[in-house]
Every structure is written in structure tokens, then in C-alpha cells.
ZANUDREN-708904 format. One record per residue (C-alpha): residue number from 1; x, y, z. Coordinates in Angstrom, 3 decimals. Each point is the difference from the previous one (the first is absolute). Layout:
NUM  X  Y  Z
...
# end
This chain:
1  -36.212  29.274  126.737
2  -3.608  -0.752  -0.564
3  -0.862  -3.463  -1.085
4  -3.017  -2.155  -1.012
5  -0.459  -3.513  -0.358
6  -2.840  -2.514  -0.187
7  -1.078  -2.291  2.769
8  -2.709  -2.554  -0.977
9  -1.530  2.537  -2.344
10  0.217  2.998  2.473
11  2.215  2.970  -0.444
12  2.468  0.426  2.863
13  1.884  3.249  0.305
14  3.323  0.305  1.744
15  3.146  2.147  0.475
16  3.379  -1.566  -0.845
17  2.827  1.426  1.790
18  3.432  -0.527  -1.704
19  3.391  0.409  1.296
20  2.689  2.145  -1.674
21  2.543  -1.535  -2.217
22  0.035  -2.343  -2.808
23  -0.379  -3.750  -0.679
24  -2.619  -2.195  1.369
25  -1.107  0.004  3.618
26  -1.917  -2.086  2.520
27  -3.566  0.950  0.581
28  -2.552  -0.211  2.881
29  -3.744  -0.243  -0.120
30  -1.649  1.792  2.975
31  -3.323  -0.460  1.748
32  -1.457  2.149  2.616
33  -2.337  0.031  2.867
34  -3.909  -0.536  0.125
35  -1.674  2.494  -2.358
36  3.144  1.825  -0.700
37  1.306  1.493  -3.405
38  3.325  0.255  -1.450
39  0.779  3.524  1.297
40  -0.340  -0.991  3.539
41  2.186  -2.724  1.730
42  1.598  -1.565  -3.064
43  1.230  3.272  -1.225
44  2.616  0.556  2.750
45  1.431  -3.560  -0.593
46  0.020  0.306  -3.751
47  2.005  3.169  0.317
48  2.311  -1.576  2.453
49  0.650  -3.163  -2.243
50  0.733  2.300  -3.062
51  2.594  1.927  2.105
52  1.526  -3.433  0.703
53  0.183  -1.103  -3.522
54  -3.256  -1.928  -0.390
55  -2.955  0.803  -2.272
56  -3.177  -0.089  1.903
57  -3.566  -0.184  -1.184
58  -2.659  1.640  2.268
59  -3.567  -0.591  -1.456
60  -3.713  0.332  0.733
61  -1.613  -3.339  0.262
62  -3.138  -0.386  -1.858
63  -3.023  1.677  1.416
64  2.160  2.710  1.593
65  1.677  3.166  -1.000
66  0.567  0.552  -3.742
67  -0.523  -3.741  -0.782
68  -3.131  -1.406  -1.418
69  -2.407  -2.437  1.411
70  -3.393  0.001  1.611
71  -1.331  0.496  2.515
72  2.369  2.634  1.387
73  1.772  -0.511  3.439
74  -0.421  -3.775  -0.169
75  2.776  -1.693  2.057
76  0.552  -3.263  -1.736
77  2.948  -2.068  0.824
78  -0.006  -2.432  -2.829
79  -0.496  3.008  -2.326
80  2.971  1.714  1.473
81  2.264  -3.170  -0.227
82  -1.069  -0.301  -3.615
83  1.080  3.576  -0.659
84  3.266  -0.617  1.683
85  0.548  -2.838  -2.381
86  -0.921  2.344  -2.810
87  2.447  2.514  0.963
88  2.702  -2.637  0.222
89  -0.608  -0.998  -3.509
90  0.026  3.648  -1.097
91  3.262  0.720  1.699
92  1.504  -3.135  -1.261
93  -0.502  1.148  -3.568
94  1.481  3.551  0.815
95  3.127  0.412  -2.261
96  2.077  1.402  2.996
97  -1.213  -2.518  2.474
98  2.066  -3.156  0.971
99  -2.612  -2.691  0.532
100  2.402  -1.958  1.961
101  -0.136  2.693  2.621
102  -3.682  0.567  0.350
103  -1.199  0.418  3.600
104  -3.226  0.554  1.912
105  -0.520  2.535  2.909
106  -3.117  0.372  2.030
107  -0.928  2.459  2.678
108  -2.777  -0.786  2.714
109  -2.857  -1.793  -1.532
110  1.993  -0.020  -3.136
111  2.592  -2.222  1.562
112  -2.514  -2.598  0.763
113  -1.540  0.178  -3.520
114  3.590  0.027  -1.545
115  0.678  -3.277  1.845
116  -2.697  -1.625  -1.939
117  1.296  1.468  -3.215
118  3.535  -1.111  0.591
119  -1.167  -3.494  0.917
120  -1.649  -0.078  -3.423
121  2.240  2.139  -2.334
122  3.378  -1.825  -1.097
123  1.317  3.172  -1.508
124  0.851  1.438  3.458
125  3.444  -0.654  1.350
126  -0.451  1.518  3.421
127  -2.579  1.301  2.422
128  0.156  2.961  2.383
129  -2.674  1.138  2.466
130  -0.288  3.122  2.234
131  -2.390  0.247  2.992
132  -1.921  -2.867  -1.635
133  -3.345  -0.988  1.160
134  -0.187  -3.811  -0.433
135  -3.610  -0.752  0.158
136  -1.002  -3.227  1.954
137  -3.664  -1.119  -0.666
138  -0.088  -1.883  3.251
139  1.389  3.009  1.859
140  -2.614  2.202  -1.863
141  -2.749  -2.138  1.465
142  1.298  0.348  3.391
143  0.422  3.642  -0.343
144  -3.831  0.165  -1.164
145  -0.988  -1.984  3.027
146  -0.526  -3.402  -1.515
147  -1.175  -1.931  -2.885
148  -3.645  1.213  0.012
149  0.985  3.817  -0.101
150  2.394  -0.853  -2.849
151  -2.639  -1.839  -1.964
152  -2.403  2.713  0.461
153  2.473  2.604  -1.441
154  0.773  -2.305  -2.974
155  -3.898  -0.314  -0.547
156  -0.501  3.724  0.133
157  3.024  0.439  -2.450
158  -1.474  -2.424  -2.449
159  -3.451  1.746  0.145
160  1.918  3.291  -0.930
161  1.493  -1.750  -2.843
162  -3.398  -1.457  -1.224
163  -1.424  3.635  0.312
164  2.807  1.379  -2.197
165  -0.413  -2.927  -2.537
166  -3.798  0.867  -0.129
167  0.049  3.747  -0.119
168  3.538  1.059  -0.943
169  0.119  2.113  3.051
170  2.480  -0.935  2.621
171  -0.440  0.749  3.713
172  2.812  1.737  1.826
173  1.314  0.883  3.459
174  3.003  2.395  0.760
175  3.375  -1.561  -0.122
176  0.802  2.065  3.061
177  -1.930  2.348  2.475
178  -0.416  0.936  3.464
179  -3.378  -1.328  0.612
180  -2.437  -2.572  -1.461
181  0.955  -3.084  -2.168
182  3.184  0.271  -1.767
183  2.353  -2.522  -1.691
184  3.051  1.023  2.047
185  -1.127  0.862  3.412
186  3.264  1.326  1.177
187  0.849  3.545  1.148
188  3.337  -0.310  -1.528
189  -1.432  -1.023  -3.395
190  -2.311  3.230  0.060
191  3.015  2.078  0.911
192  1.417  -1.081  -3.529
193  -2.802  -0.584  -2.371
194  -2.616  2.366  1.674
195  2.228  3.095  -0.085
196  2.295  2.003  -2.342
197  2.929  -2.183  1.081
198  -1.018  -2.867  -2.411
199  -3.719  0.455  -1.066
200  0.780  2.722  -2.460
201  2.503  -2.122  -1.952
202  -0.552  -1.195  -3.536
203  -3.785  -1.176  -0.705
204  -0.532  -1.331  3.562
205  -3.659  -0.304  0.965
206  -0.977  -0.639  3.476
207  -2.554  -2.841  -0.746
208  -0.083  -3.913  0.414
209  -2.466  -1.953  -2.075
210  -1.651  -2.179  2.709
211  -0.253  -3.011  -2.286
212  3.981  -0.061  0.331
213  -0.239  -1.898  3.264
214  -1.227  -2.925  -1.890
215  3.647  -0.249  -1.472
216  2.104  1.618  2.855
217  -1.404  -1.963  2.980
218  0.981  -3.463  -1.289
219  3.216  0.996  -1.591
220  2.865  -1.670  1.766
221  3.556  1.259  -0.387
222  1.353  -2.612  2.457
223  -0.820  -2.707  -2.242
224  1.900  1.530  -2.834
225  3.436  -0.113  1.946
226  0.737  -3.626  -0.662
227  -0.569  0.500  -3.730
228  2.798  2.775  -0.382
229  2.989  -1.372  -1.565
230  2.369  3.047  -0.121
231  2.078  1.739  2.653
232  -1.949  2.452  2.086
233  0.570  2.873  2.451
234  -2.561  1.378  2.390
235  0.140  3.309  1.732
236  -2.288  0.555  2.838
237  -0.372  1.940  3.446
238  -1.383  -1.086  3.407
239  -2.424  2.985  -0.262
240  -1.021  -0.885  -3.640
241  -3.148  -2.028  -0.695
242  -0.113  -3.503  1.281
243  3.722  -0.791  0.687
244  -1.080  -3.582  1.126
245  -1.481  -0.442  -3.508
246  3.235  1.196  -1.534
247  1.998  -2.613  2.189
248  -2.305  -2.722  -0.903
249  0.238  0.660  -3.715
250  3.868  0.293  0.291
251  0.037  -3.437  1.618
252  -2.007  -1.523  -2.648
253  2.334  1.152  -2.703
254  2.207  -2.917  -1.226
255  2.438  2.101  -2.000
256  3.351  1.641  0.849
257  -1.600  3.028  2.108
258  0.805  3.066  2.217
259  -2.141  2.055  2.316
260  0.777  3.431  1.170
261  -1.681  1.972  2.701
262  -0.091  3.803  -0.015
263  -0.978  2.582  2.578
264  -3.296  1.599  -0.986
265  -2.843  2.091  1.447
266  -2.463  -2.461  -1.476
267  -1.048  -1.319  -3.409
268  -0.792  3.148  -2.186
269  3.475  1.638  0.520
270  1.566  -2.791  -2.207
271  -2.203  1.614  -2.770
272  1.518  3.422  -0.154
273  2.806  0.450  2.539
274  3.556  -0.001  -1.580
275  1.333  -0.995  3.450
276  -1.558  -3.456  -0.768
277  -0.188  -0.100  -3.729
278  3.839  0.366  -0.372
279  1.106  -2.778  2.409
280  -2.668  -2.311  -1.180
281  0.956  0.611  -3.664
282  3.503  -0.697  0.914
283  -0.978  -3.448  1.429
284  -1.991  -0.691  -3.349
285  2.646  0.921  -2.256
286  2.717  -1.951  2.094
287  -1.936  -3.149  -1.161
288  -0.819  1.222  -3.475
289  3.666  0.935  -0.818
290  1.157  -3.488  0.876
291  -2.097  -1.506  -2.874
292  2.181  -1.243  -2.946
293  0.440  2.349  -2.829
# end
């Protein structure tokens, strides 16, 4: 079912998947990977959750897909966190949702952003993450070759933002590609977003506003972990993105927690392969079903 709700004055569009049967049900807010839209990675998990008796809301964060916001393709973690909180408020007011069983699910970068939302939003009663990328700002600097390169990238992104503010025209690079500067320089990412496998789904656009890096580079999912106050379950793979960061995030959680390791080809098959979606969702629901009714 198509739904719309307001987030800080911007229209957000989502799809709410409801389970069969009567009465009230628990519900999950889902958030997906970098630059993704609701018809991509979160779709499979929303459908899998609904088959297991949970409502699930997959939505386009502002700046993406069918949702409002300018500039387009602006990857902004604080805005995504605010959108998740708005989604939680929306679902809490749904006449068939039990607000005592409202949960949060993040996939890839969405897991890292969702960690920040769960740490801030008291409506959530549990947190689940699949193939999470738990960004660490210190590790980011190391990956970029040190503080000087990191600062230069931030300065370049700030220049891009100022250009947008002055002209109303944003600067873009491809989200994925096989040559030149791209936001996700991984062959595996191109195989999904750059082909019919995932790139044709929904209103996806293969673009990344360069001003985004002013927000994404400093975002630190690791620092959100100690602020989470609800039971949590993490699903990952040794071949998914940054398993060491997943372990570090898990170690920083100070709540009842579980971590499960699945066998995968890489990161992206967690987005659309039922062989991974089904067991991952089983692990999520095992926790969610334990919440009091």
C-alpha cells in the first residue's frame, strides 16, 4: 500500500507491506543502502517480514525516488535519520500497528544510519541490521590516506554545497561506474546499480550529489552504538563490506544482542538473493517476535 507522510516539511513516499489476518501487528521501518530507493534492497526484506506477520515500511528518503527535497541525490545521514523518526511517528499512529512492537531494520549503509536513529528515537523497541556498513570516521581517514586528504575532500564537498546554495544547481558524479570518479567504486556495486539487476528498479537514478560527502564522511555509526537502548541483532558475512567494522560495532553495543554470520558471495547478494534474505529475516524476526505484546 502506497503511503505518504511529512518529514520536517518534506513529503516522503513509501510502501507499507501488511501481513494477512486481522488485529494489530508489529511493524518495521526499513532503511536501505547508499543512494538506494524503496524498490531495491528494502523491498525483499519488507515482503519477507510481511510473510512472517510483521508490517514493514520501505520508503524513499528525502532527495531520492518519489520523495521530495532538493537537491536530488543528496546523501545526508542526519536527514535520513530524521526521516526514519518521522516514519516511526507515522507508523505509531497507524490504526493497525501496535506501537509497543515498533522495530527498526537497516541494510548496508542504512544500518549505520539506522543505528543513529535508534539511539535517538524512543519509539523503537528493537534494532535489526543486515550486511551493515558501520561507518567509522577515523577508519575513513585511514582509507583516504590520512587527515590531509580527508580534509581536502571535506573542503571540496563544502565548495560544492556553496555552489548549490548560490546557483541552485547541484554538482554530481555517478553513484556507480566502471571508470572515472564514482561514489561507490566497487565492481560489485556496478553489477547491481549499473545494470538491469537493480538499476532499473523504481525511480533509481545513478547519481550522487558531490556535496553529500560533507555529511557522509564525518558520519560515525560506531559512536551511535553505546546510545542504543533496545535489543539488537546483526546479520553479516565475512565477504560482506567491512566485517571488522561490524564486529567493532557489535562490541560497542551495551544491550542484549546477537550476531549471526551467513555465507555470501559478497555484499550485494544480501540485497536481492532469497538464499540470504530468508535466513537473515528469520534471525530478525526471532528477536522481534520475542517483544512483549
